[in-house]
Structure formats: C-alpha cells, structure tokens
N, C-alpha and C positions, 0 to 999 in steps of 0.2 A: 503494500500500500504506500510506502514512503516514496517509491519511484514513480508512482502513477500520477499523471498530470490530468487535471480536470479543468475545463474551461467554465468560467462563470457566465460567459455570454454565449448565446447560440452561435454555432459554427455553420457557415454555409458550405456548399459543395466545393467551393474553391479553397476552403480551409480558413477563411477569414471571418471574424465576427462582424456581422453587418446589422447591428441592432437598430440603426437609424432607419433603414429602409423597412424593417419589419414593424417598427412602431409608428411610422409616419402617418398612417391612416388613423390610428387610435389617438395619437397625440394631436393631430390636426382637428379631430372631432372634439376632443376635450377642450382645446383652446377656443374653438368656435363657440361651444356651449357656454363657456365661462364669459366670453365677450358679450354674447347675447343676453345672458342673465345680468351682467353688470350694466349693460345699456338699459335694460328694462327697469332695474332698480333705480338708476340715476334718473330716468325719465319720469318715473312715478313718484319718487320720494323727494326730489329736489325741484325748486322753482326759483326763478329770478325775481328780484325785487323790482318795483317800479323805478323808472328813471329818476324820479324826484327823490328817491331814498338815498341816492349817492350824492354826497356833498363834495365840494371842492377839496376839503381836508382829506377825505377818504381817498380821493383820486391821487392827491399828492403823495400820500403814504404808499399807495399801491405802485405808483410810478417809481418812487425812490427804491422800493424793494426790488422791483424788476431790473432797474439799472444796476443795483448792487449784485444781483444774481448774474446778470450778463457779464459784468466786469470780473466777478470772482471766478466764474467758470472759464471765462476766456483766459484769465491769468493762469489757472490750473492747466489748461490746455497748452499754453505757451511753455510752462515749466516742463510738462511731459514731453513735448515735441523736441525741445532743445536740451533735455536732460540736465536742467539746472536745479539747484537747491533753492528753497524758499528763502533761506537766510542770506543768500547771495545778494538780494536786492533790498534787504531791510536796513 
C-alpha cells in the first residue's frame, strides 16, 4: 500500500486530471442560479430614495469617497506594476 499512488482528481483517458471540463456544466449552472437569486433579492428588497432625499452634503461625501477609492486603488496598482514599496514614496 505504501507504493500505491492514488489520484484525488478524476483521471481522463489521456492520463491527465481534467476537473475543469467535467465540472463546467454544474459550476456554470450554480453560478447562474446564484446570480438570478441575488438579482431577485436586490430587486424586491431594495429601493431608491426620491431625488429630493439626496442633499448636496451627501453628494459631496459620496464624491470624496469615490475619489479616495480611485486614487488609492490606482496607487496600489502603480506599486504592483512597478514592484515598488509603499514606504519608498512616504
């Protein structure tokens, strides 16, 4: 038994484990069902406020947060692309 090799993944006729092609139908179905359920839940349980409910102050806060996210993620991407350290620019 110690010299016996067992594969944990299904082995095809070519001898290679091809789990992606075997599970693609099931996985695609599961992902599709989850997306449909999420869309139905969002559509039924959430609603937008009236336009009058949004004040200038709320818009300014929203805009500032979006700018911070854009710049922050852009900075992280810059660091990753050029393999730089965060502390290099501080």
